C-alpha positions in Angstrom: 0.0 0.0 0.0 1.3 3.5 -0.9 1.3 5.3 2.4 1.8 8.7 0.7 -1.9 8.8 -0.2 -2.5 9.7 3.5 -1.4 13.4 3.4 -2.9 14.6 6.7 -0.9 16.8 8.9 1.5 14.8 11.0 1.3 15.4 14.8 4.1 15.0 17.3 3.6 14.8 21.1 4.6 13.6 24.5 2.7 11.4 27.0 3.2 10.2 30.6 1.9 7.4 32.8 3.1 9.3 35.9 4.9 6.4 37.6 6.4 7.1 41.0 9.6 5.1 41.6 12.8 5.4 43.5 15.6 7.1 41.4 18.1 4.3 40.9 21.0 6.8 40.8 20.2 9.0 43.8 17.9 6.7 45.8 15.3 9.4 46.1 11.6 9.2 45.4 9.5 12.2 44.5 6.1 12.8 46.0 2.8 12.5 44.1 2.5 16.2 44.5 5.9 16.9 42.9 5.2 14.4 40.1 2.0 16.0 39.1 3.5 19.5 39.1 6.4 18.2 37.0 3.9 16.8 34.5 2.2 20.2 34.3 5.6 21.8 33.7 6.4 19.2 31.0 3.1 20.0 29.3 3.8 23.8 29.4 7.2 23.2 27.9 5.8 20.9 25.2 3.3 23.7 24.3 6.0 26.3 24.2 8.3 24.3 21.8 5.4 23.7 19.5 4.4 20.1 20.0 0.9 19.1 19.0 -0.4 16.9 21.8 0.2 15.9 25.4 -1.2 12.8 27.0 -1.7 11.7 30.7 -2.4 8.1 31.7 -4.7 6.6 34.4 -3.7 4.2 37.1 -5.2 3.3 40.5 -2.0 2.4 42.4 0.2 4.2 45.0 3.2 3.9 42.6 1.5 6.1 40.0 0.5 9.8 40.6 -2.6 10.1 38.4 -5.9 8.3 38.8 -7.9 11.0 37.0 -6.3 12.2 33.7 -9.1 14.7 33.1 -8.3 16.5 36.4 -4.6 16.9 35.5 -5.4 17.8 31.9 -7.8 20.5 33.2 -4.9 22.1 35.1 -2.7 21.8 32.0 -5.4 23.4 29.9 -5.1 26.6 32.1 -1.3 26.6 31.7 -1.1 26.0 28.0 -2.5 27.7 24.8 -2.4 25.4 21.8 -1.4 21.8 22.6 -4.1 19.1 22.3 -4.9 17.2 25.5 -5.7 13.5 25.7 -5.8 10.6 28.1 -3.2 7.8 27.5 -5.2 5.9 28.3 -8.5 6.0 30.1 -9.4 2.6 31.5 -12.7 2.4 29.8 -13.7 -1.0 31.2 -14.2 0.5 34.7 -15.5 4.0 34.2 -19.0 5.1 33.6 -19.1 6.4 29.9 -21.6 9.1 30.8 -19.3 10.6 33.5 -16.3 10.2 31.3 -17.9 12.0 28.4 -19.1 14.8 30.5 -15.7 15.2 32.1 -13.9 15.5 28.8 -16.6 17.7 27.3 -16.0 20.0 30.3 -12.2 19.8 29.6 -12.9 20.7 26.0 -14.8 23.8 27.1 -12.0 24.8 29.5 -9.3 24.3 26.9 -11.1 25.9 24.0 -11.6 22.7 22.0 -8.4 20.8 22.7 -9.6 17.7 24.4 -9.5 14.1 23.2 -10.1 10.6 24.7 -7.8 7.7 24.2 -9.6 4.6 25.7 -7.9 1.3 26.5 -8.5 -1.9 28.5 -5.8 -1.3 31.0 -2.7 -3.2 31.9 -3.5 -3.6 35.6 -6.7 -4.9 37.3 -7.0 -2.7 40.5 -9.8 -0.6 39.1 -12.2 -3.6 38.7 -12.8 -4.3 42.4 -12.2 -0.6 43.2 -15.3 0.5 41.2 -17.4 -2.6 41.6 -16.7 -4.4 38.3 -15.9 -8.1 37.7 -12.6 -8.9 35.9 -14.5 -11.8 34.2 -16.4 -9.1 32.2 -13.1 -7.5 31.0 -13.8 -7.5 27.3 -17.6 -7.2 27.4 -17.3 -4.1 29.6 -15.0 -2.5 27.1 -17.2 -3.3 24.2 -20.3 -2.0 25.9 -18.7 1.1 27.3 -17.1 2.0 23.9 -20.4 1.6 22.1 -22.2 3.9 24.6 -19.3 6.5 24.6 -19.6 6.7 20.8 -23.4 7.3 21.0 -22.9 10.0 23.7 -20.5 11.8 21.4 -23.1 11.8 18.5 -26.1 13.3 20.2 -27.1 15.4 23.2 -30.1 13.2 24.1 -29.5 9.5 24.3 -31.8 6.5 24.7 -29.8 3.3 25.4 -30.0 0.0 27.2 -27.1 -2.3 28.1 -26.0 -5.0 30.5 -23.6 -3.3 32.9 -25.3 0.1 33.8 -28.7 1.6 34.1 -30.7 2.4 31.0 -30.9 5.9 29.5 -34.2 7.2 28.3 -33.9 10.4 26.3 -31.3 11.4 28.8 -29.7 14.9 28.4 -25.9 14.6 28.1 -24.4 17.8 29.3 -22.4 19.8 28.7 -21.6 19.4 25.0 -18.0 19.9 24.0 -16.6 23.0 22.3 -15.7 20.8 19.3 -18.6 19.3 17.3 -17.4 15.9 18.5 -14.7 14.8 20.8 -11.9 12.9 19.0 -11.9 9.4 20.3 -9.0 6.9 19.9 -8.6 3.3 21.1 -5.3 2.3 22.5 -4.0 -1.2 21.8 -0.9 -3.2 22.6 -0.6 -6.4 20.6 -4.1 -7.8 19.9 -5.4 -7.7 16.3 -9.0 -8.1 17.5 -8.7 -4.9 19.6 -7.4 -3.1 16.5 -10.2 -4.5 14.4 -12.7 -3.2 17.0 -11.3 0.3 16.7 -11.8 0.0 12.9 -15.4 -1.2 13.4 -16.2 1.9 15.5 -14.2 4.2 13.3 -12.1 5.6 16.1 -8.5 6.5 15.8 -6.0 3.7 16.6 -3.2 4.4 19.1 -0.6 1.6 19.1 1.6 1.2 22.3 4.9 0.0 20.9 6.8 -1.1 24.0 9.1 -3.5 22.3 9.8 -5.5 19.2 10.5 -4.7 15.6 8.6 -2.3 13.4 7.1 -5.1 11.3 5.6 -6.8 14.4 2.8 -4.3 14.5 1.7 -4.6 10.9 -1.1 -7.2 11.7 -2.7 -4.6 14.0 -2.7 -1.9 11.3 -4.0 -4.4 8.7 -6.8 -5.5 11.0 -7.7 -1.9 11.8 -7.8 -0.7 8.2 -9.4 -3.8 6.7 -12.2 -3.8 9.3 -12.7 0.0 9.1 -13.0 0.0 5.4 -15.3 -3.0 5.4 -17.5 -1.2 7.9 -17.8 1.9 5.6 -15.1 4.3 6.8 -12.7 5.9 4.4 -8.9 5.5 4.8 -8.7 9.2 5.7 -11.1 8.7 8.6 -9.0 5.8 10.0 -6.2 7.6 11.8 -3.2 5.8 13.4 -1.0 7.0 16.2 2.3 5.4 17.2 3.4 5.7 20.8 6.6 4.4 22.4 9.5 4.9 24.9 12.4 7.1 24.0 15.1 9.5 24.9 17.0 12.0 22.8 20.6 13.2 23.2 23.5 14.3 21.0 24.3 10.7 20.0 22.8 7.2 20.4 25.8 6.4 22.7 25.0 9.3 25.0 21.3 8.5 24.9 21.9 4.9 25.8 24.3 5.8 28.6 21.9 8.3 30.2 18.7 6.4 29.7 19.8 2.8 30.6 19.9 3.1 34.4 16.3 4.4 34.5 14.9 2.1 31.8 16.4 -1.1 33.2 15.1 -0.1 36.6 11.6 0.6 35.1 11.5 -2.8 33.4 12.4 -4.6 36.7 9.6 -2.8 38.5 7.0 -3.5 35.8 7.9 -7.2 36.0 7.5 -7.1 39.8 4.1 -5.3 39.5 2.8 -8.0 37.2 4.0 -10.9 39.4 6.8 -11.9 37.1 10.4 -12.9 37.9 12.5 -9.8 37.8 16.1 -8.8 37.3 18.2 -6.0 36.0 18.0 -5.7 32.2 21.5 -6.5 30.8 23.2 -3.7 28.9 23.6 -5.9 25.9 19.9 -6.6 25.8 19.2 -2.9 26.1 21.4 -2.1 23.2 19.6 -4.6 21.0 16.3 -3.2 22.1 17.4 0.3 21.0 18.9 -0.6 17.6 17.5 0.6 14.2 15.2 -2.4 13.8 13.5 -1.9 17.2 10.6 0.4 18.0 12.3 2.2 20.9 13.2 5.8 20.0 16.6 6.2 21.5 19.3 8.4 19.9 20.1 11.7 18.3 17.4 13.9 16.8 18.4 12.7 13.3 18.2 9.1 14.4 14.7 9.6 15.8 13.6 11.2 12.6 14.9 8.4 10.5 13.1 5.8 12.6 9.8 7.7 12.6 10.1 8.1 8.8 10.7 4.4 8.3 7.6 3.6 10.4 5.6 6.2 8.4 6.5 4.4 5.2 5.2 1.1 6.8 2.2 2.4 8.6 1.1 5.7 7.1 0.4 7.0 10.6 -0.5 10.6 11.3 0.7 10.9 14.9 3.8 10.1 16.9 3.9 10.3 20.7 7.0 9.7 22.9 7.1 8.7 26.6 10.4 9.6 28.2 9.7 10.2 31.9 9.9 6.6 33.1 11.9 4.9 35.8 12.5 8.2 37.6 14.3 10.0 34.8 15.0 13.4 36.4 12.9 16.3 35.2 15.8 18.2 33.7 16.6 15.3 31.4 12.9 14.9 30.5 12.8 18.6 29.7 15.8 18.3 27.4 14.2 15.5 25.4 11.0 17.5 25.1 12.9 20.6 23.9 14.8 18.5 21.3 11.6 16.8 20.2 9.9 20.2 19.6 12.8 22.2 18.2 14.8 19.6 16.3 12.9 16.5 15.6 9.4 17.9 14.9 10.6 20.5 12.3 12.4 17.8 10.3 9.5 15.4 10.5 7.0 18.0 9.4 9.2 19.0 6.5 9.6 15.4 5.3 6.0 14.2 5.9 3.6 17.2 5.6 5.0 18.3 2.3 4.7 15.0 0.5 2.7 15.2 -2.7 -0.1 12.7 -3.2 0.8 10.2 -5.8 
């Protein structure tokens, strides 16, 4: 498929999951208060350097600072002017879609039309008992909640009946967003059926590329586009975003040296959180994970550009989002990557992608 036919404006951004962990270099751990304030400062910087979108994740654990992305994004909305604001992701299985839509519609009004929702099924299970849901209903909950969320976005009065919440009978859904409709994306990891569902509903598709090769994710993209087109959506309506871990420095050697202590620490903690056997990621394995064929975005600005362009030829995506504040990377290092992404990487990418001529 010729990906140049998709000539939409290419967006570049930053996202955070707001993890709170001990700094493996200093041994210090920041408070939730400091973490949230640093996230707001990161968003302000991203806005100032001209990035397009900023995302905040949702977790319900003491080792993460944000349980309500919409609350933090509302604070960011007041501190920024232009940057789009999204959840990355909202755990849609365990949230009432009506409350979710009204919260993000309010965020859209506060921000002047900059709000989006990225909905996912969640990597952790704490929210199920916390909000009275059964994990056995994991996929059915997501399906029903997504279907209702899409209906709420279409009309201001909704009549609806489902299995997991009370029925709606000509219910007023207020407020309405500043935009005609809220942009809604579905976040997926490695399951083609989840990507196909996004295509069936005509949402955007955000792929979380945590590891592996570029080609590994083609089945997700194929499932999304094939299902979306079969459902009746055009290829221009089926937008794809790529998100992944990364760090930018003057060279790939410097980037690896600076990022490795934090990333290896992060991987160890994630394994422990999921009940897996854990250990320190060997440096050799890390270097393989950050090579040209991998989906991690580690290196100089030019190397990041080359990797994103390679992916664009494969995927035809319209958005790239980087997560760099993991494993207690100090804020000053996070800020340097954001500055480089906005002032060096983004201009090169926009020049190469946005000026392509449809062929």
